[in-house]
N, C-alpha and C positions, 0 to 999 in steps of 0.2 A: 297186640302189636303196636309197636312204635315207629311213626313216621317221621322221618328227618328231612327237613327243606333246607338246602342252601340258598343263601342268598348271596348276590354278587353286590357289592357296592362300590362305586365308581365315585371317586373323590379327584376333584378338579383342583389344581395348585395353580394360584394365580402368579405370573411371573412378574417379580420385582422390577420396578423401572431402572432401566440402566443409569448408572451415575455419570454426570459429565465428568469427564478428565480433570484432574486440578490443570491450572495453567502450568506449563511446563515448556522446555524447549520445543519439544515435538508439536505440542498443540498449537505453540506460535508459530513454528514454521508451516504447518500444515495450513493454517488459516492464511497466512502471507503468500504462500504459491498459490493457492485456490483463489486466492482474491487478485493476485497479480496475473495468473494467467487470463482471468476474465479482462481485465484493464489491458494487457497486452492484445487480445482478441481485438478489442475495441480500436486500440492505437493503429493496430495492423490494417485495419479497414480504412482508417485516415492517412495510411503512409507514414506512420511515425513509429518512433521506438520508444521502450519504457524511459530510457535516459533522456531522450528528447524531452520527452512529456515532463520529467522532474525539473529539466533545465528550464523549459518555457513558464512551469509553474513558479519557479525561483524568480523569473523576472517579472510574472504578473504579481507576484506578493510584494515586489519591491516597486511595486506601482508603474510597471511598463518599460523602465529604464533602470539600468543598473552598472556599475563599473566592472569591466570584464576580470578583473582579479577578484572582486569581491563576489561576481557570480560563480567562478570557478571553486573559489574556497567553499561557497554554500553548497555546492551541487557534490564537490569532494567529500565534504563531510556528510551530505545526507546519504550519498550511495556507497560511502566507504571504498571510492573508486580512485585509482591512481589519478593524479592531476594530468597528465598527459591524455589519458582517456576522456576526461572531461573538456579538455580544450579541444580533442577531435569532435567531440558532440557539439560543442559550440561552432566550430568551423562548418558541421553538416548543415547546422539551423542557419547560420549564414550563408552559405553556398545556396540552400535551398529559398533564399529570401524570407524565412520566418523570423529572423533577427536581422537587425541592421547595424551597423558600428556607424555611431557619431563622430563627427570631427573631434570631440574630447577624447575619444577613445573608449567612451561607455557603449552598452548595446542595448536597443530597444527592441521592442515588439513590433513588428510590421502588422499592417492589415491582415494579412493572410496568417501570421503565427497567431495573433488574436483569435481569428475566427476559427482555428483549427483548435487552439486551446479551449475555446468555448464550446465547439461541437462535441468533441472528444468527453469534455467534462459534462456535457447535458446528457450524452449517452450514459456515462458512467455513474451520474447520480442516480439514475432511476436503477441501476443494477444495484447499487450501495443500499437505496430505499429497501430494495426487495430483500439483501442479505441482513439488514439490521432490524427489519420489520418484527414489532412482537418481543423485542428483548427489552426488558424493563430498563427504566432511566437508571435506575440504582446499579443494576448489573454493567451498563456500559460505563457508568462513571467507574465503579470499582476498577472493572479492565483497565480503563484509562489511565488511573493511577497507579496501577501496578505495571503496565507496559512502560509509562515514563520513568520510573523508578529503574525498572529493567535497563531500558534505553541510556538512561543516565549513568549507571554502574557499568554498561559494556562499553560506552565510550568514555569513562575514566580508566577501565582496565586496557583500552587499546591505547590510551594516552601512557599509561603505566609501561605496556611493553613497547611502546615506540621510543621512550625516553629512557 
């Protein structure tokens, strides 16, 4: 008499790690909108908008005061927004006493404008640190180079379309 023994062998297949998506318009947009939503949450708590923050940053980067036309051109270029919309933002900041017009027509940060920019900046710095934590410097440098090139090409394409 012959006895047959059945055996069952279980196999476990390791799941392959998910590959990171290549840098593409969708991955750039998803990162941008996620980070911007975080920034806008901070700004809302301080009673400011994204456009106002970009404008205050431009004045800060210029050393605290800048010509009105130069500021409008800088922010218009950064936001790809109509000049009239940027002028409206400058008006909002002036009305809120976050910017002040000087006798020569230039605009300067007020104490309140500087404090708002610094408070929001300190809060977003912590968020940014958490977002970028653990990403190797070489990866950040490569992403920075790629995004700079994409921005340069997009700006050239916009200029071509406008011309």
